[in-house]
C-alpha positions in Angstrom: 29.8 -39.5 64.5 29.6 -35.7 64.2 26.7 -35.9 66.6 29.4 -36.3 69.3 30.9 -32.8 68.6 27.4 -31.4 68.6 26.7 -33.0 71.9 30.0 -31.7 73.4 29.2 -28.2 72.2 25.6 -28.3 73.6 27.0 -29.4 77.0 29.7 -26.6 77.0 32.5 -29.2 77.1 34.7 -27.7 74.4 37.1 -25.0 75.6 39.8 -25.2 72.9 40.5 -27.2 69.8 43.3 -27.2 67.3 40.8 -27.5 64.4 37.3 -28.6 65.4 36.0 -29.1 61.8 39.0 -31.2 61.0 38.4 -33.3 64.1 34.7 -33.6 63.2 35.7 -34.9 59.8 38.1 -37.5 61.2 35.4 -38.7 63.7 33.0 -39.0 60.8 35.4 -41.2 58.9 35.4 -43.9 61.6 36.6 -44.7 65.1 39.8 -43.0 66.3 42.0 -43.7 69.3 42.4 -40.9 71.9 43.9 -40.4 75.3 43.8 -38.4 78.5 46.5 -38.5 81.1 46.1 -38.8 84.9 49.2 -38.0 87.0 49.5 -39.8 90.4 50.0 -36.7 92.5 47.7 -38.1 95.2 46.4 -41.5 96.2 43.0 -40.9 94.5 41.4 -39.1 91.6 39.1 -36.1 92.3 36.1 -34.3 90.7 38.3 -32.6 88.1 39.5 -36.0 86.9 35.9 -37.2 86.9 35.0 -34.6 84.2 37.8 -36.1 82.0 36.5 -39.6 82.7 33.0 -38.7 81.7 34.3 -37.0 78.5 36.2 -40.2 77.7 33.1 -42.3 78.3 31.1 -40.1 75.9 33.7 -40.8 73.2 33.8 -44.5 73.9 29.9 -44.6 73.7 30.3 -43.3 70.1 32.7 -46.1 69.2 36.1 -44.4 69.8 38.9 -46.2 71.6 40.1 -44.6 74.9 43.6 -44.8 76.3 43.6 -43.9 80.0 47.2 -43.0 80.8 48.5 -43.1 84.3 51.7 -41.0 84.6 54.1 -43.2 86.3 56.9 -41.1 84.8 55.4 -37.7 84.7 54.1 -38.2 88.2 57.7 -38.4 89.4 58.3 -34.9 88.0 55.1 -32.9 88.4 53.4 -30.3 86.1 54.5 -26.8 87.1 52.1 -25.0 89.5 51.5 -21.3 89.5 52.2 -21.2 93.2 55.6 -22.8 93.5 57.8 -25.8 93.2 56.3 -29.2 93.9 57.8 -31.5 96.5 59.0 -34.6 94.7 57.2 -37.7 96.0 59.3 -40.8 96.8 59.4 -43.3 94.0 57.7 -46.1 96.0 54.8 -43.7 96.9 54.3 -42.8 93.3 54.3 -46.5 92.3 51.6 -47.2 95.0 49.5 -44.2 93.7 49.8 -45.5 90.1 48.3 -48.8 91.2 45.5 -47.0 93.1 44.6 -44.8 90.1 44.7 -47.7 87.7 42.2 -49.5 90.0 39.9 -46.5 90.1 40.0 -45.9 86.3 39.3 -49.5 85.6 35.8 -49.1 87.0 34.7 -46.5 84.4 35.4 -47.9 81.0 34.4 -50.9 78.8 37.5 -53.1 78.2 35.9 -55.4 75.7 34.7 -55.0 72.1 35.9 -52.9 69.1 36.1 -49.8 71.3 37.9 -51.5 74.2 39.7 -49.2 76.5 43.3 -49.7 77.6 45.2 -48.5 80.6 48.7 -47.4 79.9 51.6 -46.1 82.0 54.2 -43.7 80.5 56.9 -45.1 82.7 56.9 -48.1 80.3 58.4 -46.1 77.4 60.3 -43.5 79.5 62.3 -45.7 81.9 64.9 -47.0 79.3 65.4 -43.8 77.3 68.9 -42.4 77.8 69.5 -38.7 78.3 71.5 -38.1 75.1 68.9 -39.8 72.9 66.1 -37.9 74.6 67.8 -34.6 74.1 68.8 -35.3 70.5 65.6 -37.0 69.3 63.0 -35.2 71.3 64.4 -32.1 73.0 65.7 -30.6 69.7 62.2 -30.0 68.5 61.2 -27.7 71.3 61.7 -23.9 71.4 62.6 -22.6 74.8 61.0 -19.3 73.9 57.7 -21.0 73.4 58.0 -23.0 76.6 58.7 -19.8 78.5 55.4 -18.3 77.2 53.4 -20.9 79.1 51.4 -19.1 81.9 52.5 -21.2 84.8 56.2 -21.0 83.7 56.0 -17.2 83.2 54.4 -16.8 86.6 57.1 -18.8 88.3 59.9 -17.0 86.5 58.4 -13.7 87.7 58.4 -15.0 91.3 60.7 -17.5 92.7 61.9 -19.2 89.5 61.4 -22.8 88.3 63.6 -25.9 88.3 64.8 -27.5 85.1 62.9 -30.6 86.3 59.5 -29.0 86.2 60.4 -27.0 83.2 61.0 -30.2 81.3 57.5 -31.6 82.1 56.0 -30.3 78.8 58.6 -32.3 76.8 57.8 -35.4 78.7 54.0 -35.0 78.1 54.6 -34.3 74.4 56.7 -37.5 74.3 53.7 -39.4 75.6 51.5 -38.2 72.7 54.2 -39.2 70.2 54.7 -42.7 71.7 50.9 -43.3 71.9 50.7 -42.2 68.2 53.4 -44.6 67.3 52.2 -47.5 69.4 48.4 -47.2 69.2 47.7 -44.8 66.3 46.4 -42.2 68.9 45.2 -39.1 67.1 43.6 -37.1 69.8 44.7 -35.9 73.2 42.2 -34.3 75.6 42.4 -32.6 79.0 41.5 -29.6 81.0 42.1 -26.2 79.5 45.0 -25.6 81.8 46.8 -28.3 79.8 46.4 -26.6 76.4 50.1 -25.6 76.1 51.3 -29.1 77.0 48.8 -30.8 74.6 49.5 -28.6 71.6 53.3 -29.1 72.2 52.6 -32.8 71.6 50.6 -32.0 68.5 53.6 -30.0 67.2 56.1 -32.7 68.1 54.1 -35.3 66.1 54.0 -32.9 63.1 57.8 -32.3 63.3 58.8 -36.0 63.8 56.1 -37.9 61.9 54.8 -35.2 59.4 51.3 -36.1 60.6 48.3 -34.0 61.7 46.7 -34.9 65.0 44.2 -33.2 67.3 43.9 -31.5 70.7 40.7 -30.8 72.5 40.3 -29.3 76.0 37.4 -29.0 78.4 36.7 -25.8 80.5 37.8 -25.5 84.1 34.6 -25.8 86.2 33.7 -22.7 88.3 31.0 -21.9 90.9 28.6 -19.0 90.8 29.6 -17.9 94.3 33.3 -17.6 93.4 34.5 -20.5 95.6 36.6 -23.3 94.1 34.7 -26.2 92.5 35.3 -29.7 93.9 36.1 -28.4 97.4 34.1 -28.5 100.6 34.9 -27.2 104.1 36.6 -30.5 104.8 38.7 -30.3 101.6 38.9 -31.9 98.2 36.1 -34.2 97.0 37.9 -37.5 96.1 36.7 -40.6 94.3 38.1 -42.9 96.9 35.5 -43.8 99.5 38.1 -43.8 102.3 39.1 -40.2 101.5 35.6 -38.8 100.8 32.7 -41.0 102.0 29.9 -41.8 99.7 27.6 -39.8 101.9 29.8 -36.7 101.6 30.1 -37.3 97.9 26.3 -37.5 97.5 25.8 -34.4 99.6 28.2 -32.4 97.5 26.0 -32.7 94.5 22.8 -32.5 96.5 23.9 -29.1 97.9 24.8 -27.7 94.5 23.7 -24.1 94.0 20.6 -23.7 91.7 22.8 -21.3 89.7 25.3 -24.1 89.1 23.4 -27.3 88.8 22.4 -26.9 85.1 26.1 -26.5 84.2 27.0 -29.6 86.3 24.3 -31.6 84.7 25.5 -30.8 81.2 29.2 -31.4 82.0 28.9 -34.5 84.2 25.6 -36.3 83.5 25.2 -38.9 80.8 21.5 -38.1 80.6 20.0 -37.1 77.2 19.4 -33.4 76.3 15.7 -33.8 76.8 16.1 -35.3 80.3 18.5 -32.5 81.3 16.3 -29.8 79.9 13.4 -31.2 81.9 15.5 -31.1 85.1 16.5 -27.5 84.3 12.9 -26.6 84.0 12.1 -28.3 87.3 14.9 -26.2 89.0 13.2 -23.0 87.6 9.6 -23.9 88.4 10.0 -25.9 91.7 13.5 -25.2 93.2 12.6 -26.5 96.6 12.3 -30.0 95.2 16.0 -30.0 94.1 15.1 -32.5 91.4 18.2 -31.7 89.4 20.5 -32.0 92.3 19.0 -35.3 93.4 19.2 -36.7 89.9 22.8 -35.7 89.6 23.8 -36.9 93.1 22.1 -40.3 92.4 23.7 -40.7 89.0 27.3 -39.8 90.0 27.3 -41.5 93.4 26.1 -44.7 91.7 28.8 -44.3 89.0 31.6 -43.8 91.5 30.5 -45.8 94.5 27.8 -48.2 93.3 24.0 -48.5 93.6 24.2 -50.1 97.1 26.1 -47.2 98.5 23.7 -44.7 96.9 20.7 -46.4 98.4 22.5 -46.4 101.8 23.2 -42.7 101.8 19.8 -41.8 100.5 18.2 -43.9 103.3 20.6 -42.2 105.8 19.6 -38.7 104.6 15.9 -39.5 105.0 16.4 -41.0 108.5 18.4 -38.0 109.7 15.3 -35.9 109.1 12.9 -38.2 110.7 11.7 -40.1 107.6 13.3 -43.4 108.4 14.8 -45.6 111.1 18.0 -44.1 112.4 18.9 -47.5 113.9 18.9 -49.1 110.5 21.6 -46.7 109.2 25.0 -48.6 109.0 27.6 -47.3 111.5 30.0 -46.2 108.8 27.4 -44.2 106.9 26.1 -42.6 110.1 29.6 -41.7 111.1 30.3 -40.1 107.7 27.0 -38.2 107.8 27.6 -36.7 111.3 31.1 -35.7 110.5 29.8 -33.7 107.6 27.5 -31.8 110.0 28.3 -29.5 112.9 29.2 -31.9 115.7 30.7 -32.3 119.1 33.0 -35.0 120.3 32.5 -36.5 123.8 34.9 -38.7 125.7 34.2 -41.3 128.4 35.1 -38.5 130.9 31.9 -36.7 129.8 29.7 -39.6 130.9 28.6 -39.9 134.5 26.8 -43.0 135.7 25.8 -43.9 132.2 24.4 -40.4 131.5 25.6 -37.9 128.9 25.6 -34.1 129.5 22.1 -32.6 129.5 20.3 -31.5 126.3 21.1 -27.8 126.9 24.8 -28.6 127.0 24.6 -30.9 124.0 22.8 -28.3 121.9 25.4 -25.6 122.7 28.4 -27.9 122.3 27.2 -29.1 118.9 26.6 -25.6 117.7 22.8 -26.0 117.3 22.3 -23.2 119.8 24.6 -20.2 120.3 24.0 -20.1 124.0 22.5 -22.1 126.9 19.6 -19.6 127.0 18.8 -20.1 123.4 19.1 -23.9 123.9 16.5 -23.7 126.7 14.2 -21.6 124.5 14.5 -24.2 121.7 13.5 -27.0 124.1 10.7 -24.9 125.6 9.3 -24.2 122.1 9.3 -27.9 121.2 12.0 -27.6 118.6 14.7 -29.9 120.0 15.1 -33.5 119.0 17.4 -36.4 120.0 17.4 -39.3 117.6 14.2 -37.8 116.0 12.4 -37.9 119.4 11.2 -34.5 120.6 12.7 -33.3 123.9 10.2 -31.9 126.4 12.5 -31.4 129.4 15.6 -29.2 129.4 17.1 -31.3 132.2 17.0 -34.4 130.0 20.3 -36.3 130.0 20.5 -39.0 127.2 22.1 -42.2 128.4 24.6 -44.6 126.8 21.6 -46.7 125.8 20.5 -43.9 123.5 23.7 -43.9 121.6 23.3 -45.3 118.1 25.8 -48.1 117.5 27.1 -47.2 121.0 28.7 -44.0 119.7 26.3 -41.5 118.1 23.4 -39.1 118.8 21.6 -37.2 116.1 20.4 -33.7 117.3 17.9 -31.6 115.4 16.6 -28.1 115.8 13.3 -27.6 114.1 12.7 -29.5 110.9 15.9 -29.0 109.0 18.9 -28.1 111.2 21.0 -31.0 112.2 24.1 -31.7 114.4 25.8 -34.8 115.8 27.3 -36.1 119.0 30.2 -38.6 118.6 31.6 -40.5 121.5 35.3 -41.3 121.0 37.9 -43.0 123.2 
């Protein structure tokens, strides 16, 4: 069992622990029950949540029992942010998001056998607790002085202040740990390092009420070498819901990972063995142009989140976009998602005259492939312009509606690697 802690350390997955050697000893004694909470603050989970999911899967693979908690109660309150007070979402919206998150989480764990996972909702044990009992039985164990020391709370007090509603979040999360200890024998809570204060408050609450020692473990917040925020693209957050982030965009996020970051991502997110990861790290050093590590990570995680069929579809689309496959065979939804991730121009029926689109020079400049009409003409003259992977030889060429893939799309390319799209709407 202690091999699990060694693996987490090798991967850089341990940021903080109440007592790592004590946890190691408990893991060696036999399976333990642990939990991570996911608040419904949006209709989907995101890449930060995926790191917690993968960490839970590692524990379950070693025989430990996961509780995936969806915060039907805490999601109605909201963990304090550094930047300001949250807008409280309507109860019916939170209920809907709870259902969506439960569906997403159910795809990642094994719900049978001795280490069977369970999905739990903290609204179940919170909804019937009266205020007086909560204050007397739970609230009395919390020091306001210690709660004020939490970084997010201190930052808010130094700025615009904080409501009692958000200030009470730590007590609610601690109450979750206590209830899961009582109901399921849960002895470990995990989460991101930004949750350390909330998690250790739960550890302290169990010590005070039950005279028992339990554990806390956090993972590091993921950063990028270039200083930009991890899990974000130009189009926004990378979600696990395919309707919010397409499988193509999800795949491309990992494929485009910086060489400086991909080793970290492999260790944190991949379920591959140490030897496999080290081989991919070596490939990144010796043959960076192959992007072997990025491709392996993109394939593994896209398959995990969206399924093998979606992964095959986006891989085929990526090849077709660069002239190594049949563009006509790319499904419309995949092609649409791919082109929206690229620089693109949107045409309307008013841009079409007698079945012909604007000329290639206009399309190249509108899509951003050429900064000017003069440069667009030079690109055509040098043989570097392509429409649907066919080289353009005449700058007066006007593609027709018959050239539109699925009746809506054109793929433009300059040279071997620079792509853009044309989308017809309306």
